[in-house]
C-alpha positions in Angstrom: -161.9 -176.3 -173.2 -162.8 -174.4 -176.2 -160.0 -175.3 -178.1 -156.3 -177.3 -178.2 -153.6 -175.6 -180.3 -151.1 -177.8 -181.1 -147.8 -175.9 -181.0 -145.0 -178.2 -182.5 -144.3 -179.0 -185.7 -146.5 -180.6 -188.1 -143.8 -182.6 -189.9 -140.5 -184.6 -188.5 -138.0 -187.3 -190.4 -138.7 -191.2 -189.4 -135.9 -192.3 -187.5 -136.1 -189.0 -185.1 -139.0 -188.3 -183.0 -141.4 -185.3 -182.4 -142.2 -183.8 -179.2 -145.5 -182.9 -179.1 -146.8 -179.5 -177.2 -150.0 -178.0 -177.2 -151.8 -175.2 -175.5 -155.1 -175.2 -173.9 -158.1 -172.1 -174.7 -159.2 -170.8 -172.7 -156.4 -169.9 -170.9 -158.0 -170.1 -167.2 -159.6 -173.6 -168.6 -159.6 -175.8 -165.4 -158.1 -179.1 -167.2 -155.4 -178.2 -169.2 -153.5 -181.7 -169.3 -153.5 -182.8 -172.9 -153.4 -186.7 -173.6 -152.2 -187.6 -176.5 -152.8 -190.8 -179.1 -152.2 -192.2 -182.2 -154.6 -195.4 -183.8 -154.1 -197.1 -186.8 -150.4 -196.9 -188.0 -148.3 -200.1 -187.0 -145.0 -198.0 -187.1 -146.2 -195.0 -185.6 -146.4 -194.3 -181.8 -146.4 -192.3 -178.8 -144.0 -192.5 -176.0 -144.2 -190.8 -172.6 -147.3 -189.1 -173.8 -145.7 -186.3 -175.7 -142.8 -187.8 -177.8 -143.9 -189.0 -181.5 -141.9 -191.7 -182.9 -141.7 -193.7 -186.2 -138.7 -196.0 -187.3 -139.1 -196.5 -191.2 -141.3 -195.0 -193.8 -140.5 -195.7 -197.5 -142.5 -192.6 -198.9 -144.0 -189.1 -197.3 -146.6 -190.3 -195.1 -149.4 -188.4 -193.5 -150.6 -189.4 -189.8 -153.4 -188.6 -187.9 -152.8 -188.2 -183.8 -155.5 -186.9 -181.3 -155.2 -184.5 -178.4 -157.4 -184.8 -175.5 -158.4 -182.9 -172.9 -160.7 -183.5 -169.9 -163.9 -181.1 -170.7 -164.8 -179.3 -167.3 -168.1 -178.1 -168.3 -169.5 -181.7 -169.3 -169.5 -184.6 -166.9 -167.4 -187.6 -168.5 -166.8 -186.0 -171.8 -163.3 -185.2 -173.5 -162.8 -182.1 -175.6 -160.5 -183.8 -178.7 -159.1 -182.2 -181.9 -157.2 -184.0 -184.5 -154.0 -183.0 -186.1 -152.4 -184.1 -189.3 -148.4 -185.1 -189.2 -146.3 -185.5 -191.9 -143.4 -187.9 -191.6 -140.7 -187.9 -194.5 -138.5 -190.9 -194.8 -134.8 -190.0 -194.0 -132.6 -189.0 -197.2 -130.0 -191.7 -196.3 -132.4 -194.5 -197.0 -133.1 -193.6 -201.2 
């Protein structure tokens, strides 16, 4: 694995969900299963390894999620890439 490309949007509205999708490069990589994680945000979580959720935010909020793939070229090391996702409050909350 030499790179992970996030293919979904990089924003969503709180109270909704964002399906996380990614492509691993090169196409011939032995391992291509992406594991998603988010840390440090109490109200933001990942469900079923591919659905990013946030129930509520007061203001526009940026969170950082990590995509990891087991790297077949090195023993016991994962290839990781961090992505920024912006969460907007729903307009009816104003």
